[in-house]
C-alpha positions as CSV (number, residue, x, y, z in Angstrom):
1,M,-29.8,-15.3,31.2
2,G,-26.4,-14.3,32.6
3,P,-23.6,-13.2,30.4
4,E,-21.6,-16.4,30.8
5,K,-24.5,-18.6,29.8
6,E,-25.4,-16.3,26.9
7,F,-21.8,-16.6,25.7
8,V,-21.8,-20.4,25.9
9,K,-25.0,-20.5,23.9
10,R,-23.5,-18.3,21.2
11,K,-20.3,-20.4,21.1
12,Q,-22.3,-23.6,20.7
13,E,-24.2,-22.0,17.8
14,A,-20.9,-21.0,16.1
15,C,-20.2,-22.8,12.9
16,H,-17.4,-23.0,10.4
17,G,-16.3,-19.6,9.0
18,T,-17.9,-17.7,11.9
19,L,-16.9,-15.8,15.0
20,A,-18.7,-16.4,18.3
21,V,-19.5,-13.0,20.0
22,H,-21.2,-12.4,23.3
23,A,-24.4,-10.5,23.2
24,F,-24.5,-8.9,26.7
25,S,-24.6,-5.1,26.8
26,D,-24.8,-4.5,30.5
27,L,-21.3,-4.6,32.1
28,T,-22.4,-3.4,35.5
29,S,-22.3,-7.0,36.9
30,V,-19.3,-8.1,35.0
31,S,-15.8,-7.7,36.4
32,P,-12.9,-6.7,34.1
33,V,-11.4,-10.2,34.6
34,I,-14.5,-12.0,33.4
35,F,-14.9,-9.5,30.5
36,L,-11.3,-10.3,29.3
37,Y,-11.8,-14.1,29.6
38,L,-15.0,-13.9,27.6
39,L,-13.3,-11.7,25.0
40,K,-10.4,-14.1,24.6
41,A,-12.9,-17.0,24.3
42,C,-14.7,-15.1,21.5
43,Y,-11.4,-14.7,19.7
44,D,-10.4,-18.3,20.1
45,S,-13.7,-19.6,18.7
46,G,-14.7,-19.8,15.1
47,T,-12.4,-20.2,12.0
48,L,-12.1,-16.7,10.6
49,K,-8.7,-15.2,10.0
50,A,-7.1,-13.3,12.9
51,A,-7.5,-9.9,11.2
52,T,-11.2,-10.5,10.6
53,K,-11.7,-11.7,14.2
54,F,-9.9,-8.6,15.4
55,S,-12.1,-6.3,13.4
56,A,-15.3,-8.0,14.5
57,L,-14.4,-7.9,18.2
58,Q,-13.4,-4.3,17.8
59,Q,-16.9,-3.5,16.6
60,Q,-18.3,-5.6,19.5
61,I,-16.3,-3.7,22.1
62,H,-17.4,-0.4,20.5
63,Q,-21.0,-1.4,20.9
64,I,-20.5,-2.5,24.5
65,L,-18.8,0.7,25.5
66,Y,-21.5,2.7,23.6
67,D,-23.9,1.5,26.3
68,S,-21.9,3.4,28.9
69,P,-20.7,0.8,31.4
70,Q,-20.2,2.1,34.9
71,P,-18.2,4.0,36.1
72,G,-17.5,4.9,32.5
73,A,-16.0,3.5,29.4
74,A,-12.5,4.9,29.8
75,T,-12.3,3.9,33.5
76,F,-13.6,0.4,32.7
77,I,-10.9,-0.1,30.1
78,I,-8.2,1.1,32.5
79,R,-9.3,-1.6,35.0
80,C,-9.2,-4.1,32.2
81,L,-5.6,-3.0,31.4
82,Y,-4.7,-3.6,35.0
83,A,-6.0,-7.2,34.7
84,L,-4.6,-7.9,31.2
85,P,-1.3,-9.6,32.3
86,I,-3.4,-12.7,33.2
87,L,-3.7,-13.3,29.4
88,G,0.1,-13.8,29.3
89,V,1.5,-13.6,25.7
90,H,-1.8,-12.3,24.4
91,A,-1.8,-9.3,26.7
92,E,-0.1,-6.9,24.1
93,G,-2.5,-7.8,21.3
94,F,-5.6,-7.5,23.5
95,T,-4.4,-4.1,24.7
96,Q,-4.4,-2.9,21.2
97,L,-7.9,-4.4,20.7
98,I,-9.7,-2.8,23.7
99,I,-7.9,0.5,23.3
100,S,-8.9,0.8,19.6
101,G,-12.5,0.1,20.6
102,L,-12.3,2.8,23.2
103,R,-10.9,5.7,21.1
104,P,-14.3,7.2,20.0
105,F,-15.3,7.6,23.6
106,L,-12.2,9.0,25.1
107,K,-13.3,12.6,25.2
108,S,-17.1,12.2,25.2
109,S,-17.1,13.2,28.9
110,R,-14.3,15.5,29.9
111,A,-14.7,14.8,33.6
112,E,-14.7,11.1,33.2
113,F,-11.7,11.3,30.9
114,E,-9.7,13.2,33.5
115,V,-10.5,10.4,36.0
116,A,-9.4,7.8,33.5
117,K,-6.2,9.8,32.8
118,D,-5.4,9.8,36.5
119,L,-5.9,6.0,36.6
120,A,-3.7,5.6,33.5
121,A,-0.9,7.6,35.2
122,Q,-1.2,5.2,38.2
123,L,-1.0,2.2,35.9
124,F,2.0,3.6,34.0
125,L,3.9,4.1,37.3
126,D,2.9,0.6,38.5
127,I,4.3,-0.8,35.2
128,L,7.5,1.1,35.7
129,G,7.7,0.0,39.3
130,G,7.2,-3.6,38.4
131,S,4.0,-4.2,40.4
132,V,2.1,-4.7,37.2
133,N,3.8,-7.0,34.7
134,H,3.1,-5.3,31.3
135,Y,5.2,-5.0,28.1
136,D,6.9,-1.6,27.5
137,K,4.7,-1.2,24.4
138,V,1.6,-1.3,26.6
139,A,3.0,1.4,28.8
140,L,3.8,3.6,25.8
141,K,0.4,3.1,24.3
142,L,-1.2,4.0,27.6
143,I,0.4,7.4,27.9
144,E,-0.2,8.2,24.3
145,V,-3.9,7.3,24.2
146,F,-4.8,8.8,27.6
147,E,-2.5,11.9,27.1
148,V,-0.8,11.3,30.4
149,G,1.6,14.2,31.2
150,I,4.3,14.6,33.7
151,L,2.0,16.6,35.9
152,N,-0.4,13.6,36.2
153,L,2.5,11.5,37.3
154,E,3.6,14.0,39.9
155,N,0.1,14.2,41.4
156,V,0.0,10.4,41.6
157,I,3.4,10.2,43.3
158,L,2.6,12.9,45.8
159,R,-0.8,11.2,46.7
160,R,0.9,7.9,47.2
161,N,3.7,9.4,49.3
162,E,2.4,8.7,52.8
163,K,5.6,9.6,54.6
164,G,5.8,12.9,52.8
165,D,9.5,12.5,51.9
166,M,9.0,12.8,48.1
167,K,9.6,16.2,46.6
168,Y,8.1,17.7,43.5
169,G,10.1,16.6,40.5
170,A,10.3,13.0,41.4
171,A,8.4,12.0,38.2
172,S,11.1,13.6,36.1
173,L,13.8,11.5,37.8
174,I,11.7,8.3,37.4
175,L,11.2,9.0,33.7
176,E,14.9,9.8,33.1
177,Q,15.8,6.4,34.6
178,Y,13.1,4.7,32.4
179,I,14.4,6.5,29.3
180,G,18.0,5.6,30.2
181,K,17.0,1.9,30.0
182,F,15.9,2.3,26.4
183,I,19.1,4.2,25.5
184,Q,21.2,1.5,27.1
185,S,19.4,-1.1,24.9
186,Q,19.8,1.2,21.9
187,S,16.0,1.5,21.5
188,Y,16.5,5.1,20.5
189,M,13.2,5.7,18.8
190,T,11.3,4.7,22.0
191,A,13.5,6.8,24.1
192,V,13.0,9.8,21.8
193,S,9.2,9.3,21.8
194,L,9.2,9.4,25.6
195,M,11.3,12.6,25.7
196,E,9.1,14.3,23.2
197,H,5.9,13.2,25.0
198,F,7.1,14.4,28.4
199,S,9.1,17.4,27.0
200,I,12.4,16.2,28.6
201,R,15.5,17.9,27.2
202,Q,18.2,16.6,29.5
203,F,20.3,14.9,26.7
204,R,22.8,16.7,24.5
205,H,25.2,16.3,21.5
206,S,26.6,13.0,22.7
207,F,23.1,11.4,22.5
208,L,22.8,12.5,18.9
209,L,26.2,11.0,18.0
210,A,25.2,7.7,19.6
211,M,22.1,7.5,17.4
212,L,24.1,8.3,14.3
213,D,26.9,5.9,15.1
214,N,24.2,3.2,15.4
215,N,22.5,4.2,12.1
216,Q,19.4,5.2,13.9
217,F,18.8,8.1,11.5
218,M,15.0,8.4,12.0
219,A,15.4,8.6,15.7
220,A,18.1,11.2,15.3
221,D,15.9,13.3,12.9
222,K,13.0,13.1,15.3
223,W,15.0,14.1,18.4
224,A,16.9,17.0,16.6
225,K,13.6,18.4,15.4
226,F,12.2,18.2,18.9
227,M,15.3,20.0,20.3
228,G,15.0,22.9,17.8
229,N,17.0,24.6,15.1
230,P,20.4,24.6,16.9
231,M,20.4,20.9,17.2
232,L,19.0,20.5,13.6
233,G,22.1,22.5,12.5
234,V,24.4,20.2,14.3
235,L,22.6,17.2,12.7
236,V,22.9,18.7,9.1
237,Q,26.7,19.2,9.6
238,E,27.1,15.7,11.0
239,Y,25.3,14.3,7.9
240,V,27.6,16.3,5.6
241,D,30.7,15.1,7.5
242,R,29.5,11.5,7.2
243,N,28.7,11.9,3.5
244,K,25.0,11.4,4.0
245,L,23.9,14.2,1.7
246,E,20.5,12.8,1.1
247,N,19.8,12.8,4.8
248,A,21.1,16.4,5.1
249,F,19.0,17.5,2.2
250,K,15.9,16.0,3.8
251,I,16.5,17.8,7.1
252,I,17.2,21.1,5.3
253,K,14.1,20.9,3.1
254,E,11.7,19.7,5.8
255,N,12.7,22.4,8.3
256,N,13.2,25.4,5.9
257,L,16.9,25.7,6.6
258,E,18.0,26.5,3.0
259,G,19.1,30.0,4.1
260,D,21.2,28.6,6.9
261,F,23.0,26.1,4.7
262,P,23.1,27.4,1.1
263,D,26.3,25.6,0.1
264,V,25.1,22.3,1.6
265,Y,21.7,22.7,0.1
266,H,23.2,23.3,-3.3
267,L,25.5,20.3,-2.9
268,C,22.6,18.1,-2.0
269,K,20.6,19.4,-4.9
270,E,23.4,18.4,-7.3
271,S,23.5,15.0,-5.7
272,S,19.7,14.7,-6.2
273,L,20.0,15.8,-9.9
274,K,22.8,13.3,-10.5
275,N,20.7,10.4,-9.1
276,L,17.8,11.4,-11.3
277,A,20.0,11.7,-14.4
278,E,21.5,8.2,-13.7
279,K,17.9,6.9,-13.7
280,G,17.2,8.6,-17.0
281,C,14.8,11.1,-15.4
282,W,16.2,14.1,-17.3
283,D,12.9,16.0,-17.5
284,I,12.2,15.5,-13.8
285,A,15.8,16.6,-13.0
286,E,15.2,19.8,-15.0
287,M,12.0,20.5,-13.1
288,E,13.9,19.9,-9.8
289,A,16.5,22.5,-10.8
290,K,13.6,25.1,-11.0
291,G,15.5,27.3,-13.4
292,D,18.5,27.8,-11.1
293,K,21.3,28.6,-13.6
294,Q,24.0,26.9,-11.6
295,L,22.0,23.7,-11.3
296,I,21.0,23.8,-15.0
297,E,24.7,24.1,-15.9
298,Y,25.5,21.1,-13.7
299,L,22.8,19.2,-15.5
300,V,24.4,20.1,-18.8
301,Y,27.7,18.7,-17.6
302,L,25.9,15.5,-16.6
303,A,24.4,15.2,-20.1
304,M,27.8,15.8,-21.6
305,E,29.3,13.0,-19.5
306,A,26.5,10.6,-20.5
307,G,27.0,11.4,-24.2
308,Y,23.5,13.0,-24.6
309,T,24.6,15.8,-26.9
310,N,21.0,16.6,-28.0
311,M,20.1,17.1,-24.4
312,V,23.1,19.5,-24.0
313,D,21.9,21.6,-27.0
314,E,18.3,21.6,-25.7
315,L,19.2,22.9,-22.3
316,C,21.7,25.5,-23.7
317,D,19.1,26.8,-26.1
318,R,16.2,26.8,-23.6
319,F,18.1,28.6,-20.8
320,S,20.4,30.7,-23.1
321,L,23.6,29.1,-21.7
322,Q,26.9,30.2,-23.3
323,G,30.3,28.6,-23.5
324,F,29.2,25.0,-24.0
325,P,30.3,23.1,-27.2
326,K,27.7,22.3,-29.8
327,V,27.1,18.8,-31.1
328,V,29.5,19.3,-34.0
329,E,32.3,20.4,-31.6
330,T,32.1,17.4,-29.3
331,D,34.6,14.5,-29.1
332,A,34.3,11.8,-31.6
333,G,33.7,9.2,-28.9
334,L,30.4,10.7,-27.9
335,K,27.0,9.6,-29.3
336,H,25.7,12.0,-31.9
337,D,22.0,12.5,-33.0
338,W,22.6,10.8,-36.3
339,Q,23.2,7.6,-34.4
340,Y,19.6,7.6,-33.2
341,L,16.5,6.9,-35.2
342,N,14.2,9.8,-35.8
343,L,10.6,10.0,-37.1
344,A,11.7,11.1,-40.6
345,M,13.8,7.9,-40.9
346,L,10.6,5.9,-40.1
347,A,8.5,7.9,-42.6
348,V,6.1,9.1,-39.9
349,Q,4.0,11.9,-41.4
350,E,2.0,13.0,-38.4
351,I,1.6,12.7,-34.6
352,V,-2.0,13.2,-33.6
353,W,-2.9,14.1,-30.0
354,I,-6.2,12.5,-29.0
355,D,-8.0,14.1,-26.0
356,D,-11.6,14.4,-27.1
357,I,-14.4,12.2,-28.4
358,E,-14.4,13.5,-31.9
359,R,-10.7,12.8,-32.4
360,L,-11.0,9.5,-30.7
361,H,-13.7,8.3,-33.2
362,S,-11.6,9.5,-36.1
363,A,-8.5,7.8,-34.8
364,T,-10.4,4.6,-34.2
365,C,-11.7,4.5,-37.8
366,H,-8.1,5.0,-39.1
367,I,-6.6,2.3,-36.9
368,E,-9.3,-0.2,-37.7
369,S,-8.4,0.1,-41.4
370,S,-4.8,-1.0,-40.6
371,K,-3.7,-4.6,-40.6
372,V,-0.7,-4.0,-38.4
373,I,-0.2,-1.5,-35.6
374,G,2.4,-0.8,-33.0
375,I,1.3,-0.1,-29.4
376,D,3.1,1.3,-26.4
377,C,2.3,3.1,-23.1
378,E,3.9,5.6,-20.8
379,W,3.4,6.6,-17.2
380,K,5.1,8.9,-14.7
381,P,7.8,7.1,-12.8
382,N,7.3,6.8,-9.0
383,Y,10.4,6.4,-6.8
384,E,8.6,6.7,-3.4
385,K,8.8,3.5,-1.4
386,G,5.5,2.0,-0.5
387,S,3.5,4.4,-2.7
388,K,1.0,3.2,-5.3
389,P,2.1,3.1,-8.9
390,T,1.0,6.0,-11.0
391,K,-1.8,5.6,-13.6
392,V,-0.9,4.9,-17.3
393,S,-0.9,8.4,-18.7
394,I,-0.8,7.9,-22.5
395,M,-1.2,5.1,-25.1
396,Q,0.6,5.4,-28.4
397,I,-0.8,3.5,-31.4
398,S,1.1,3.7,-34.7
399,S,0.1,2.7,-38.2
400,D,2.6,2.8,-41.1
401,R,2.4,6.6,-41.5
402,S,0.6,8.0,-38.5
403,V,1.0,7.8,-34.7
404,F,-2.0,8.5,-32.4
405,I,-1.3,9.4,-28.8
406,L,-4.3,8.9,-26.6
407,D,-4.5,11.0,-23.4
408,L,-5.9,8.2,-21.2
409,L,-6.0,10.3,-18.1
410,K,-8.4,12.8,-19.7
411,L,-10.4,10.4,-21.9
412,S,-11.1,8.1,-19.0
413,R,-12.4,11.0,-17.1
414,I,-14.6,12.8,-19.7
415,A,-15.7,9.8,-21.8
416,P,-14.9,6.4,-20.1
417,D,-17.5,4.5,-22.0
418,V,-16.4,5.8,-25.4
419,L,-12.8,5.1,-24.6
420,D,-13.6,1.6,-23.5
421,S,-15.6,0.9,-26.6
422,S,-13.0,2.3,-29.0
423,L,-10.0,0.5,-27.5
424,K,-12.0,-2.7,-27.2
425,Q,-12.6,-2.6,-31.0
426,I,-8.8,-2.3,-31.5
427,L,-7.2,-4.4,-28.8
428,Q,-9.7,-7.3,-29.0
429,S,-9.9,-7.3,-32.8
430,T,-8.8,-10.5,-34.5
431,Q,-8.2,-8.7,-37.8
432,I,-5.5,-6.4,-36.5
433,L,-2.0,-7.6,-35.6
434,K,-0.8,-5.7,-32.5
435,L,3.0,-5.3,-32.1
436,G,4.5,-4.5,-28.7
437,Y,7.6,-4.9,-26.6
438,N,6.8,-6.5,-23.2
439,F,3.3,-5.2,-23.9
440,R,1.8,-7.8,-21.5
441,C,3.4,-5.9,-18.7
442,D,1.7,-2.7,-20.0
443,M,-1.6,-4.5,-20.1
444,K,-1.3,-5.4,-16.4
445,H,-0.5,-1.8,-15.6
446,L,-3.5,-0.7,-17.7
447,V,-5.8,-3.1,-15.7
448,S,-4.3,-1.8,-12.5
449,S,-5.0,1.8,-13.6
450,Y,-8.4,1.4,-15.3
451,G,-9.7,-1.9,-13.9
452,E,-13.3,-1.0,-14.6
453,M,-12.7,-1.0,-18.3
454,E,-13.3,-4.2,-20.3
455,C,-11.0,-3.2,-23.1
456,F,-7.9,-3.9,-21.1
457,K,-9.0,-7.4,-19.8
458,H,-7.5,-9.1,-22.8
459,C,-5.7,-8.5,-26.1
460,D,-6.1,-10.6,-29.3
461,M,-3.5,-11.1,-32.0
462,L,-0.5,-9.8,-30.1
463,L,3.1,-10.2,-31.3
464,D,5.5,-9.3,-28.5
465,F,9.0,-8.7,-29.8
466,Q,10.5,-9.3,-26.3
467,S,9.5,-13.0,-26.6
468,L,10.5,-13.2,-30.2
469,F,14.0,-11.6,-29.8
470,N,15.9,-12.3,-26.6
471,E,18.0,-9.2,-27.3
472,P,19.9,-7.3,-24.6
473,G,19.3,-3.5,-24.4
474,G,15.5,-3.6,-24.7
475,L,13.7,-2.1,-27.6
476,S,16.6,0.3,-28.3
477,G,19.0,-2.6,-28.6
478,L,16.6,-4.5,-30.9
479,A,16.3,-1.4,-33.1
480,Q,20.1,-1.2,-33.3
481,K,20.3,-4.9,-34.4
482,I,17.4,-4.9,-36.9
483,L,17.5,-1.3,-38.3
484,G,21.1,-0.3,-37.6
485,A,20.3,2.6,-35.2
486,S,19.2,2.8,-31.6
487,L,16.5,4.8,-29.9
488,N,17.3,7.9,-27.8
489,K,15.9,7.0,-24.3
490,T,16.6,10.2,-22.4
491,R,12.8,10.9,-22.2
492,R,11.9,7.5,-20.9
493,N,11.4,8.6,-17.3
494,S,9.7,11.9,-18.0
495,N,6.7,13.4,-16.2
496,W,4.1,11.9,-18.5
497,E,1.3,13.5,-16.5
498,Q,2.2,17.1,-17.3
499,R,0.0,18.8,-19.9
500,P,0.8,19.7,-22.5
501,L,3.6,17.3,-23.2
502,T,6.7,18.8,-24.7
503,Q,7.5,18.3,-28.4
504,N,10.4,16.1,-27.3
505,Q,8.1,13.9,-25.2
506,L,5.6,13.6,-28.1
507,E,8.3,12.5,-30.5
508,Y,9.8,10.1,-28.0
509,A,6.4,8.5,-27.4
510,A,5.7,8.3,-31.1
511,M,9.1,6.7,-31.8
512,D,8.5,3.8,-29.4
513,A,5.3,2.8,-31.2
514,A,6.4,3.6,-34.8
515,V,9.7,1.6,-34.6
516,L,7.7,-1.5,-33.8
517,V,6.0,-1.4,-37.2
518,H,9.3,-0.9,-39.0
519,I,11.0,-3.7,-37.1
520,F,8.1,-5.9,-38.1
521,S,8.4,-4.9,-41.8
522,H,12.0,-5.8,-41.8
523,V,11.4,-9.2,-40.1
524,R,8.5,-10.0,-42.4
525,N,10.5,-9.0,-45.6
526,H,13.7,-10.7,-44.4
527,P,12.8,-14.1,-43.0
528,Q,15.2,-15.9,-40.7
529,P,17.6,-18.3,-42.5
530,A,16.1,-21.3,-40.7
531,T,12.8,-20.6,-42.5
532,T,12.7,-22.6,-45.8
533,G,10.0,-24.1,-48.0
534,N,6.6,-24.4,-46.5
535,E,7.7,-23.9,-42.9
536,K,5.8,-21.3,-40.9
537,P,8.0,-18.1,-40.4
538,E,9.3,-18.0,-36.9
539,W,7.5,-14.7,-36.0
540,K,4.1,-16.2,-36.8
541,S,4.5,-18.9,-34.2
542,H,5.0,-16.2,-31.5
543,I,1.6,-14.5,-32.2
544,I,-0.6,-14.8,-29.2
545,S,-4.2,-15.1,-30.3
546,H,-5.6,-14.3,-26.9
547,T,-3.9,-13.0,-23.8
548,N,-5.7,-12.4,-20.5
549,S,-4.5,-9.5,-18.4
550,T,-6.5,-10.2,-15.3
551,K,-5.4,-13.7,-14.4
552,R,-2.0,-14.9,-13.3
553,S,-0.4,-17.7,-15.1
554,K,-0.6,-21.0,-13.3
555,R,2.5,-23.1,-13.0
556,K,1.0,-26.4,-12.0
557,P,-1.0,-26.9,-15.2
558,R,2.1,-26.1,-17.3
559,R,4.1,-28.7,-15.4
560,K,1.3,-31.2,-15.8
561,K,1.2,-30.6,-19.5
562,K,4.9,-31.1,-19.8
563,R,4.6,-34.5,-18.0
564,E,1.8,-35.5,-20.3
565,S,3.9,-34.7,-23.4
566,V,6.8,-36.7,-22.0
567,S,4.5,-39.7,-21.4
568,K,3.3,-39.5,-24.9
């Protein structure tokens, strides 16, 4: 059976949710044009999603090329690329498809690859000359995958020059004209990629300024790095003059230019520390300073401006800094430590660090004997765009006198089953009232971090203070309103993955859980004015008997329920 008939048979057998694929493995009698039409027909048939079809066809192409079509896999693909414009708007997508299927075979035969590279150089020049109508992206992918160099282009030009009037170096002139087209259209990254690929260094300072003026910073960085340290130095100075300190710092750090620009580097470090301090990441800012006395002093000034006098004292004591005022000497307008709650005020007698099975069992027994507990979690902040969130590092569980801090990172590694069982007894118990502040968000993060554990799938008997009190300022603002003093949140964005945690981190973590229990005691003992007679206290109506962390809330059922209530 011929390949066309075999394909028709497969297509007729295709059903809903499938992808028809051709079964032929011998391409010796199949031209590139027929192959492309069959490939497109396979893609058009079936009902699978585009990405799934792409992946399936990629595997099919891989199998076909594995059977070594003549005159070779790479050469066959080049011939297909010559014919691809017949697919019109689909040409670019199918270029990616067939090249991705080719990659494993590119260098399986060095001799055949060199032949294919020569053909790729011919196709690239034909695209530039307009005799083959391909998108620029196809041309760029071609030279990248087949490693076409300027020497390959020169050889093709000389062979094609029947009159003999072309001199060596013609390829460079053609490429410069091609690159100039991208520069004129402000496609700077494409232009820079071509310069880098063919090692063309004909452009100078004005080209860099043009990229910066058009906010093409990634292209400017790439080109300056390609040109070398002198141009990198020019770029750093341009960034400083344009008040782009973050960009300057990135270039200095990535290219080890600290010694060339010490003042700029220090200025950039100060800017970075200020950004971290404004986000509340004081511990991370301190680590970034790396003990540099001048940077630590700058961090002290930032803490003084923010009114964090306790942070000022800590830094001065830890780094033996002289000349800074103590808390008692500061202006009256600044916040003092006595304005913040502390563990003594909450009658907390002990903070217990839990990082082994024995301590976990002991803590579980203590917590199960409590009727009310406060729960909170901490994890390391992540400010890198596009990166995955960090795992929940610790969980704090507070009774009326003790706070247990569970090292989830370690316990989940050394005894996941024991941790799962212990927390399941606590979180899913209907006999223990769990207090939290936006704890449902914490539960979702716990599921994301430890999805294999059953204990985080749902929580029973949860009273979330965020839903009970619509108070601005978060938990700290609520503590100020209910207890008359706020929480010191300077450790909120600490590095919670470091071990051991500092004493300040332990106390901060313990406070967030312990304060929940004290807020509840106040609310329970001082009912709202609206509560009279036999009415249920308001806080009881906010207890969630069962909350599921693995399912998203559905809006349609809620709207339907609302309509039903109206109709009633």
